[in-house]
C-alpha positions in Angstrom: 16.8 13.3 -28.2 15.0 16.3 -26.7 11.8 15.4 -28.6 11.9 11.8 -27.4 12.3 12.9 -23.7 9.7 15.6 -24.0 7.2 13.1 -25.4 7.9 10.5 -22.7 7.4 13.2 -20.0 4.0 14.0 -21.5 3.0 10.3 -21.5 3.9 9.9 -17.8 2.0 13.1 -17.0 -1.0 11.8 -18.8 -0.8 8.5 -16.9 -0.8 10.4 -13.6 -3.8 12.6 -14.6 -5.9 9.7 -15.7 -5.1 7.7 -12.6 -6.0 10.6 -10.3 -9.2 11.4 -12.1 -10.5 7.8 -12.0 -9.6 7.2 -8.4 -11.4 10.4 -7.4 -14.6 9.1 -8.9 -14.3 5.6 -7.6 -17.1 4.2 -5.5 -16.0 3.8 -1.8 -15.5 0.1 -0.7 -17.5 0.8 2.4 -21.1 2.1 2.1 -22.8 4.4 4.7 -25.2 1.6 5.6 -24.6 -2.1 5.8 -26.8 -5.0 7.0 -26.0 -8.4 8.4 -28.1 -11.5 9.1 -28.1 -13.6 12.3 -27.7 -17.0 10.6 -25.3 -18.9 13.0 -27.2 -20.8 15.6 -26.0 -21.9 19.0 -29.4 -22.7 20.6 -29.3 -25.7 22.9 -32.1 -28.2 23.5 -31.4 -29.5 27.0 -33.9 -32.4 26.6 -32.0 -33.8 23.6 -28.7 -32.6 24.9 -27.7 -31.0 21.6 -28.3 -28.1 19.3 -31.8 -27.3 18.2 -31.5 -25.1 15.1 -33.4 -24.4 11.9 -31.9 -25.3 8.5 -28.5 -23.7 7.8 -28.8 -20.2 6.5 -32.1 -19.4 8.3 -32.1 -15.8 9.4 -33.2 -15.1 13.0 -32.9 -11.3 12.4 -30.7 -8.5 11.1 -28.2 -6.0 12.3 -28.1 -2.7 10.3 -25.3 -0.2 10.8 -25.6 3.4 9.6 -23.1 6.2 9.9 -24.6 9.2 11.7 -23.2 12.4 13.1 -21.0 11.4 16.0 -20.9 7.7 15.4 -22.6 4.6 14.0 -26.3 3.7 14.6 -27.2 0.1 15.3 -30.7 -1.3 14.5 -31.0 -4.9 15.7 -34.2 -6.4 14.6 -35.3 -10.0 15.3 -37.7 -11.9 13.0 -40.2 -14.7 13.1 -41.6 -13.8 16.5 -38.2 -14.1 18.2 -37.6 -12.0 21.4 -34.5 -10.8 23.2 -33.7 -12.5 26.5 -30.8 -12.7 28.9 -29.5 -16.2 29.7 -26.1 -17.6 30.9 -25.6 -19.0 27.4 -25.6 -15.5 26.0 -23.3 -14.0 28.7 -26.4 -12.6 30.5 -26.6 -9.9 27.8 -29.2 -9.0 25.2 -26.6 -8.1 22.5 -22.9 -8.4 22.2 -20.2 -7.0 19.9 -16.7 -5.5 20.0 -15.9 -1.9 20.9 -12.8 -0.6 22.7 -11.6 2.4 24.6 -12.8 5.8 23.5 -16.2 4.5 22.5 -19.6 4.6 24.3 -23.2 3.5 23.7 -25.9 6.1 23.8 -29.6 6.5 23.1 -30.7 2.9 23.7 -34.3 2.1 22.9 -36.2 -1.1 22.8 -39.2 -1.7 20.6 -41.7 -4.4 19.7 -42.5 -4.4 16.0 -41.5 -0.8 15.9 -43.4 0.4 18.9 -41.4 1.6 21.9 -41.3 -0.7 24.9 -40.7 0.4 28.5 -38.3 -1.8 30.4 -38.4 -1.8 34.2 -35.1 -0.3 35.2 -34.2 0.7 31.7 -31.4 -0.5 29.4 -27.6 0.0 29.7 -24.7 -0.2 27.2 -21.0 -0.9 27.9 -17.8 -0.8 25.9 -14.2 -1.7 26.5 -15.3 -4.5 28.9 -13.3 -7.4 30.1 -14.3 -10.1 27.6 -17.9 -11.4 28.0 -18.4 -15.0 26.8 -21.4 -16.3 24.9 -21.7 -20.1 24.3 -20.3 -21.2 20.9 -19.6 -17.6 19.7 -16.6 -16.5 21.7 -15.7 -13.4 23.7 -16.8 -9.8 23.2 -16.0 -6.4 24.7 -19.3 -4.4 24.3 -22.9 -5.2 25.3 -26.4 -4.0 25.7 -28.3 -5.3 28.7 -31.3 -4.7 31.0 -30.1 -2.5 33.9 -32.2 -4.7 36.2 -31.4 -8.2 35.3 -34.7 -9.6 36.5 -36.5 -7.5 33.8 -35.0 -9.5 31.0 -34.0 -13.0 32.3 -35.6 -16.2 31.1 -38.3 -16.1 33.7 -39.5 -12.6 32.7 -39.5 -13.3 29.0 -39.3 -9.6 28.0 -41.4 -8.6 25.0 -38.6 -6.9 22.9 -37.7 -7.8 19.3 -35.8 -4.6 18.3 -32.9 -2.8 19.9 -31.6 0.6 18.7 -28.6 2.6 19.9 -25.6 4.7 18.7 -22.0 3.8 19.2 -20.0 7.0 19.6 -16.2 7.4 19.2 -16.2 5.8 15.7 -16.5 7.4 12.3 -16.8 4.5 9.9 -18.8 1.3 9.7 -15.6 -0.8 9.7 -14.8 0.5 13.2 -18.0 -1.0 14.5 -17.5 -4.3 12.7 -14.6 -5.8 14.6 -14.7 -9.6 14.6 -13.5 -11.7 17.6 -11.0 -14.5 17.5 -13.7 -16.9 16.2 -14.6 -14.5 13.3 -17.9 -13.5 14.9 -19.2 -9.9 14.8 -22.5 -9.7 16.7 -24.5 -11.9 19.0 -28.1 -11.8 20.2 -29.5 -13.9 23.0 -33.0 -14.9 21.9 -36.1 -16.8 22.9 -37.3 -18.5 19.7 -40.8 -17.4 18.7 -43.8 -19.4 17.4 -42.7 -18.8 13.8 -39.1 -19.8 14.2 -39.0 -23.3 12.9 -36.7 -25.7 14.7 -36.4 -24.0 18.1 -39.8 -22.7 19.2 -39.7 -21.9 22.9 -36.0 -22.5 23.3 -33.3 -19.9 24.2 -29.7 -19.3 23.3 -27.3 -17.2 21.2 -27.3 -16.5 17.5 -24.6 -14.6 15.8 -23.3 -12.9 12.7 -20.1 -14.3 11.3 -17.4 -12.3 9.4 -18.8 -11.5 5.9 -17.0 -12.2 2.7 -14.4 -9.7 1.6 -15.9 -6.9 -0.5 -14.3 -6.9 -3.9 -12.5 -3.8 -5.1 -14.8 -1.2 -6.8 -15.1 -1.4 -10.6 -13.7 2.1 -10.9 -10.4 1.0 -9.4 -10.3 -1.9 -11.8 -10.7 0.6 -14.6 -7.8 2.6 -13.2 -5.5 -0.4 -13.3 -6.6 -1.4 -16.8 -6.1 2.1 -18.2 -2.7 2.5 -16.6 -1.5 -0.8 -17.9 -2.7 0.0 -21.4 -1.0 3.4 -21.4 2.1 1.8 -20.0 2.2 -0.7 -22.9 1.7 2.0 -25.4 4.5 4.1 -24.0 6.9 1.2 -24.0 6.0 0.4 -27.7 6.5 4.0 -28.7 9.9 4.1 -26.9 11.0 0.9 -28.6 10.1 2.3 -32.0 12.0 5.6 -31.3 15.1 3.7 -30.2 15.1 1.5 -33.3 14.6 4.7 -35.5 17.7 6.3 -33.8 19.7 3.2 -34.3 19.2 3.3 -38.1 
């Protein structure tokens, strides 16, 4: 009886050791850098009284998040000659997302094809706002805008295709990826460029919708498989021992 209990205890201990070892080497579900594409279009053609969008899946640009000391860095880059603009359809903001109390936006810069652009009046960032609405995309609580609205409205057509800033008060990418009630993460208000098929010269919001759920890391699947296998082996050995004692 002592030997049977002693052996069972060792099997349980082995299960625990293997589980801890595999979990400790598992790849994190959330990487330090993650990119998203603006593929959801809400650009309106007033002449035709309807949407004027490229084929589904077309990318207007990207949002790349990177964890840095003190927060998460945002790099918002438009493609195909598209430019940022502020219109009523986009909530009169260049860029919208969600960020609550305890966060702030710092170090905002605007660039054109990687070259720094000077905006009259500068740029401002806000978090924990009363919800700001953008047509077709829902409400958001954080924004980047031109401090002087006339520097970036539809009449001024600002020459900006990249925005860069840091969201402080967060430590993980997930904290900077909060979807609104419609499942949208980020919105850019844009003026479609000459290379953006389907909406050249038109303005309106484009957004990033909630990405698909990231599957569990392979290492965690290995943990489950190993533990199940060891558990089956332990039950088989216990059953054999019990039959031997009953003889």
